[in-house]
VOVEXDO-850243 format. One record per residue (C-alpha): residue number from 1; x negated, y, z. Coordinates in steps of 0.05 Angstrom, whole numbers. Last residue first. Layout:
N
NODE   num        x        y        z
NODE   NUM        X        Y        Z
...
This chain:
417
NODE   num        x        y        z
NODE   417     -330      132     -630
NODE   416     -335      130     -555
NODE   415     -380       72     -528
NODE   414     -368       59     -457
NODE   413     -443       45     -417
NODE   412     -431       25     -352
NODE   411     -489       23     -303
NODE   410     -513      -31     -246
NODE   409     -557      -20     -185
NODE   408     -549      -94     -156
NODE   407     -614     -138     -171
NODE   406     -654      -89     -199
NODE   405     -636      -48     -252
NODE   404     -573      -67     -293
NODE   403     -540      -44     -356
NODE   402     -466      -61     -384
NODE   401     -459      -48     -454
NODE   400     -388      -32     -471
NODE   399     -322      -30     -516
NODE   398     -350      -65     -577
NODE   397     -309     -121     -563
NODE   396     -341     -138     -497
NODE   395     -409     -155     -539
NODE   394     -448     -142     -600
NODE   393     -415      -68     -611
NODE   392     -460      -43     -577
NODE   391     -526      -59     -615
NODE   390     -579      -41     -564
NODE   389     -658      -70     -594
NODE   388     -710      -96     -568
NODE   387     -779      -70     -581
NODE   386     -799      -72     -510
NODE   385     -781     -149     -500
NODE   384     -774     -160     -427
NODE   383     -692     -154     -422
NODE   382     -658     -208     -379
NODE   381     -590     -228     -403
NODE   380     -523     -201     -362
NODE   379     -498     -141     -411
NODE   378     -557     -118     -405
NODE   377     -613     -132     -355
NODE   376     -675      -97     -336
NODE   375     -728     -108     -268
NODE   374     -767     -166     -316
NODE   373     -840     -118     -289
NODE   372     -841     -108     -366
NODE   371     -771      -73     -380
NODE   370     -776      -28     -303
NODE   369     -851       -7     -330
NODE   368     -830        8     -398
NODE   367     -762       45     -373
NODE   366     -814       83     -327
NODE   365     -863      105     -372
NODE   364     -800      130     -418
NODE   363     -783      167     -371
NODE   362     -725      172     -326
NODE   361     -685      120     -335
NODE   360     -603      102     -328
NODE   359     -607      176     -359
NODE   358     -572      147     -421
NODE   357     -622      179     -459
NODE   356     -670      155     -421
NODE   355     -651       80     -425
NODE   354     -627       85     -493
NODE   353     -697      104     -516
NODE   352     -736       42     -486
NODE   351     -680        1     -504
NODE   350     -690       21     -581
NODE   349     -623       46     -606
NODE   348     -560       11     -650
NODE   347     -505       54     -669
NODE   346     -439       48     -623
NODE   345     -449      110     -582
NODE   344     -454      128     -518
NODE   343     -420      153     -456
NODE   342     -452      144     -382
NODE   341     -417      111     -320
NODE   340     -447      108     -254
NODE   339     -400       57     -214
NODE   338     -326       65     -191
NODE   337     -284       24     -241
NODE   336     -339      -15     -256
NODE   335     -293      -79     -233
NODE   334     -231      -60     -269
NODE   333     -246      -21     -329
NODE   332     -304      -94     -331
NODE   331     -240     -147     -322
NODE   330     -198     -101     -377
NODE   329     -264     -111     -432
NODE   328     -263     -189     -414
NODE   327     -327     -214     -363
NODE   326     -363     -273     -391
NODE   325     -428     -235     -402
NODE   324     -424     -208     -332
NODE   323     -476     -262     -301
NODE   322     -500     -209     -246
NODE   321     -485     -268     -187
NODE   320     -456     -213     -143
NODE   319     -420     -182     -200
NODE   318     -401     -241     -237
NODE   317     -375     -273     -178
NODE   316     -331     -205     -167
NODE   315     -308     -208     -227
NODE   314     -289     -274     -225
NODE   313     -254     -267     -160
NODE   312     -209     -202     -176
NODE   311     -185     -234     -241
NODE   310     -170     -296     -213
NODE   309     -125     -254     -152
NODE   308      -96     -224     -207
NODE   307      -66     -288     -240
NODE   306      -46     -308     -171
NODE   305        5     -238     -168
NODE   304       -1     -164     -160
NODE   303       22     -146      -92
NODE   302       32     -210      -56
NODE   301       -6     -242      -92
NODE   300      -61     -186      -76
NODE   299      -40     -190        3
NODE   298      -54     -269        4
NODE   297     -118     -273      -22
NODE   296     -160     -217        3
NODE   295     -140     -238       71
NODE   294     -163     -309       48
NODE   293     -222     -285       37
NODE   292     -227     -243       98
NODE   291     -210     -298      136
NODE   290     -260     -351      101
NODE   289     -318     -292      121
NODE   288     -369     -338      111
NODE   287     -416     -310      160
NODE   286     -365     -303      214
NODE   285     -379     -388      221
NODE   284     -353     -408      296
NODE   283     -306     -348      294
NODE   282     -288     -324      238
NODE   281     -269     -399      232
NODE   280     -232     -403      294
NODE   279     -194     -347      266
NODE   278     -186     -382      213
NODE   277     -155     -445      241
NODE   276     -104     -394      284
NODE   275      -80     -361      225
NODE   274      -65     -428      197
NODE   273      -22     -459      256
NODE   272       11     -382      256
NODE   271       41     -392      183
NODE   270        7     -353      136
NODE   269       69     -301      118
NODE   268       -4     -250      110
NODE   267        7     -176      119
NODE   266        9     -168      199
NODE   265      -17     -241      222
NODE   264      -75     -237      183
NODE   263      -86     -161      194
NODE   262      -95     -175      261
NODE   261     -141     -233      252
NODE   260     -184     -184      199
NODE   259     -193     -132      252
NODE   258     -253     -147      297
NODE   257     -286     -178      228
NODE   256     -283     -109      195
NODE   255     -252     -109      129
NODE   254     -299     -121       63
NODE   253     -247     -174       30
NODE   252     -182     -129       42
NODE   251     -205      -73        2
NODE   250     -240     -109      -57
NODE   249     -171     -145      -71
NODE   248     -151      -76      -79
NODE   247     -206      -49     -115
NODE   246     -199     -105     -159
NODE   245     -121     -102     -165
NODE   244     -142      -26     -189
NODE   243     -118       26     -139
NODE   242      -89       85     -183
NODE   241      -67       44     -251
NODE   240      -50      -14     -208
NODE   239       -7       20     -164
NODE   238        1       -9     -103
NODE   237      -46       44      -74
NODE   236     -103       38      -24
NODE   235     -107      119        2
NODE   234     -171      156      -10
NODE   233     -236      150      -46
NODE   232     -274      143       14
NODE   231     -224       89       44
NODE   230     -150       93       80
NODE   229     -113       46      101
NODE   228     -118       39      170
NODE   227     -131      101      226
NODE   226     -193      107      261
NODE   225     -196       73      328
NODE   224     -256       31      306
NODE   223     -220      -28      317
NODE   222     -175       -4      264
NODE   221     -101       30      267
NODE   220      -36       18      249
NODE   219       15       47      285
NODE   218       69        3      312
NODE   217      127      -21      277
NODE   216      187        7      302
NODE   215      263      -35      308
NODE   214      327        3      312
NODE   213      396      -42      327
NODE   212      475      -27      310
NODE   211      522      -69      349
NODE   210      585      -21      354
NODE   209      607      -41      419
NODE   208      601       39      435
NODE   207      652       65      398
NODE   206      651       71      315
NODE   205      645      150      295
NODE   204      603      158      368
NODE   203      568      107      370
NODE   202      544      116      292
NODE   201      513      182      311
NODE   200      487      145      383
NODE   199      449       93      328
NODE   198      436      151      272
NODE   197      392      197      326
NODE   196      360      126      348
NODE   195      333      120      277
NODE   194      307      187      278
NODE   193      273      196      340
NODE   192      236      128      332
NODE   191      214      137      262
NODE   190      158      163      285
NODE   189      127       85      299
NODE   188      148       62      227
NODE   187      216       47      202
NODE   186      266      -19      216
NODE   185      336        2      211
NODE   184      383      -58      240
NODE   183      461      -64      232
NODE   182      471      -67      162
NODE   181      541      -80      134
NODE   180      540      -60       63
NODE   179      599        0       70
NODE   178      604       22      137
NODE   177      529       -6      173
NODE   176      497       25      108
NODE   175      550       93      112
NODE   174      527      102      178
NODE   173      448       90      171
NODE   172      444      142      120
NODE   171      487      192      149
NODE   170      432      189      209
NODE   169      374      191      162
NODE   168      420      261      137
NODE   167      427      280      211
NODE   166      349      271      224
NODE   165      330      314      160
NODE   164      368      379      197
NODE   163      310      404      215
NODE   162      274      389      157
NODE   161      317      443      114
NODE   160      333      491      179
NODE   159      250      514      179
NODE   158      194      483      230
NODE   157      147      518      258
NODE   156       82      521      294
NODE   155       93      504      346
NODE   154      165      465      338
NODE   153      127      422      298
NODE   152      107      369      347
NODE   151      177      376      381
NODE   150      215      361      312
NODE   149      182      282      305
NODE   148      181      279      378
NODE   147      251      294      388
NODE   146      265      340      434
NODE   145      289      388      396
NODE   144      341      335      373
NODE   143      367      330      437
NODE   142      372      403      456
NODE   141      399      413      388
NODE   140      466      369      411
NODE   139      487      328      349
NODE   138      562      305      329
NODE   137      588      371      303
NODE   136      541      368      244
NODE   135      568      307      224
NODE   134      651      320      205
NODE   133      652      387      213
NODE   132      584      409      184
NODE   131      566      370      130
NODE   130      648      368      113
NODE   129      638      439      109
NODE   128      574      439       66
NODE   127      592      391       12
NODE   126      580      323       14
NODE   125      575      280      -57
NODE   124      495      294      -58
NODE   123      493      258        3
NODE   122      523      194      -22
NODE   121      487      168      -87
NODE   120      423      208      -70
NODE   119      417      157      -20
NODE   118      391      108      -56
NODE   117      411       36      -50
NODE   116      364      -38      -68
NODE   115      394      -94      -46
NODE   114      361     -156      -28
NODE   113      388     -230       -6
NODE   112      357     -265      -72
NODE   111      330     -212     -129
NODE   110      255     -208     -120
NODE   109      219     -167      -57
NODE   108      155     -149      -81
NODE   107      172     -135     -164
NODE   106      238     -109     -147
NODE   105      208      -56      -91
NODE   104      152      -39     -141
NODE   103      204      -20     -199
NODE   102      250       22     -145
NODE   101      188       56     -129
NODE   100      172       72     -197
NODE    99      247       96     -217
NODE    98      250      139     -151
NODE    97      185      166     -179
NODE    96      216      194     -230
NODE    95      283      217     -202
NODE    94      238      256     -151
NODE    93      196      293     -204
NODE    92      260      312     -245
NODE    91      284      338     -172
NODE    90      231      385     -175
NODE    89      190      373     -109
NODE    88      195      408      -49
NODE    87      119      436      -14
NODE    86      136      397       54
NODE    85      132      444      117
NODE    84       76      441      152
NODE    83       31      395      205
NODE    82       66      337      187
NODE    81       76      264      215
NODE    80      145      275      204
NODE    79      177      338      181
NODE    78      222      284      126
NODE    77      218      321       61
NODE    76      284      359       28
NODE    75      282      323      -35
NODE    74      257      262        2
NODE    73      324      257       32
NODE    72      361      254      -24
NODE    71      330      214      -70
NODE    70      307      169       -8
NODE    69      293       97      -39
NODE    68      330       56        9
NODE    67      310      -17       10
NODE    66      365      -73       31
NODE    65      351     -138       73
NODE    64      403     -187       78
NODE    63      380     -236      130
NODE    62      362     -312      112
NODE    61      288     -310      149
NODE    60      253     -294       81
NODE    59      298     -229       82
NODE    58      278     -217      147
NODE    57      197     -231      132
NODE    56      211     -190       73
NODE    55      240     -123      114
NODE    54      179     -137      155
NODE    53      126     -138      101
NODE    52      168      -71       77
NODE    51      151      -38      150
NODE    50       73      -49      139
NODE    49       68      -35       59
NODE    48       81       40       65
NODE    47        1       42       99
NODE    46      -16       -2       32
NODE    45        5       54      -13
NODE    44       74       61      -53
NODE    43       69       95     -120
NODE    42      107      146     -146
NODE    41      102      200      -90
NODE    40      144      236      -48
NODE    39      205      182      -57
NODE    38      224      188        7
NODE    37      223      105       32
NODE    36      277       67       81
NODE    35      277       -2      116
NODE    34      350      -30      124
NODE    33      368      -93      156
NODE    32      433     -133      146
NODE    31      444     -192      196
NODE    30      455     -269      178
NODE    29      486     -297      236
NODE    28      481     -325      316
NODE    27      407     -324      330
NODE    26      393     -253      289
NODE    25      446     -234      341
NODE    24      429     -253      398
NODE    23      354     -232      373
NODE    22      386     -152      373
NODE    21      424     -157      440
NODE    20      357     -189      465
NODE    19      314     -132      444
NODE    18      368      -76      459
NODE    17      331       -7      424
NODE    16      279      -49      395
NODE    15      207       -6      407
NODE    14      125      -23      376
NODE    13      132      -99      348
NODE    12       87     -125      287
NODE    11       42     -150      337
NODE    10       48     -214      303
NODE     9       65     -252      364
NODE     8      119     -190      369
NODE     7      143     -206      302
NODE     6      159     -284      305
NODE     5      192     -276      371
NODE     4      243     -231      334
NODE     3      255     -275      276
NODE     2      260     -333      328
NODE     1      217     -390      323
């Protein structure tokens, strides 16, 4: 299957500038493709992941993938999707973010058929007069105003700095076309105006025969019409310090039946046959949630590695069964990150007093009643002895005590001394 046909089957094509021309070019030879990201933060989130997974598909099909880290454009701010001007970051922060994003990209893309560039390297070398004479002269202000990315900001206003963003992005496309033999730029649907501006500029400089193309990805919406990629806690990050691999795995595992097949097509590298089989199982046995499990396994493995998948599944099984005693301290940090947490000392204490002092129970009477009824578990063991002594140093390297009240109510006690 041609790479463009595969992307269309996966529902990953929003617009193309010349679909037939692009299909023919990808069939005739290995082409250069690029996708860019500005270093406005020090980690990608899963919304960013969508176009980069498409770039990964081109890479796997034997094409030459290029990742552009926008050290230059990121220092001034993209107006796309914003209702007001961005607050400019310090160049020190921009450079820190560049390094972090570069590390993530190297992890995701490996070394084969991949080039990582930073547009600060060439944009910073253009002086003002060269910018105005060689590039600014090629852009019609009326045309720029009609681009959706700018038009959406005209009511509240847009600075000249952000207004020039599409010129800078066009220079990027031209630079990569000339120096890296790049013919295709891909990006989110909101980047269509910027990408086509680059095509127009290349045609003016190199002639209309220059083979350059645009491909954008549809806006990802959930079945209920809300934007994909957000949780109650905010964005789902690729940085394991911001979103743990366990949380990342759980995000995918908990997807709605109505969305999971679409996400299998978008976010995994499973074949059409494998996805069709999972879709059938979803239809026949939705309660088994096999499609969701496979989605969680595949995306977590891609982003964090197979070991992280095994760890996330181990944590999930332990929390579901209540058998937490075999969890490592690192797994506890992940699995209990958002659960009620208290701080304790390492001193042993009677269980009734301990439950009240940690405020897991409201009173000693209630604590004694729950213990007697078998509703209290400490480190995975049911405790019915009112004289039981909790020794924080007896498990998990002396770092934690895990308490459970009832079937699912977990509490994490962290040892602080």
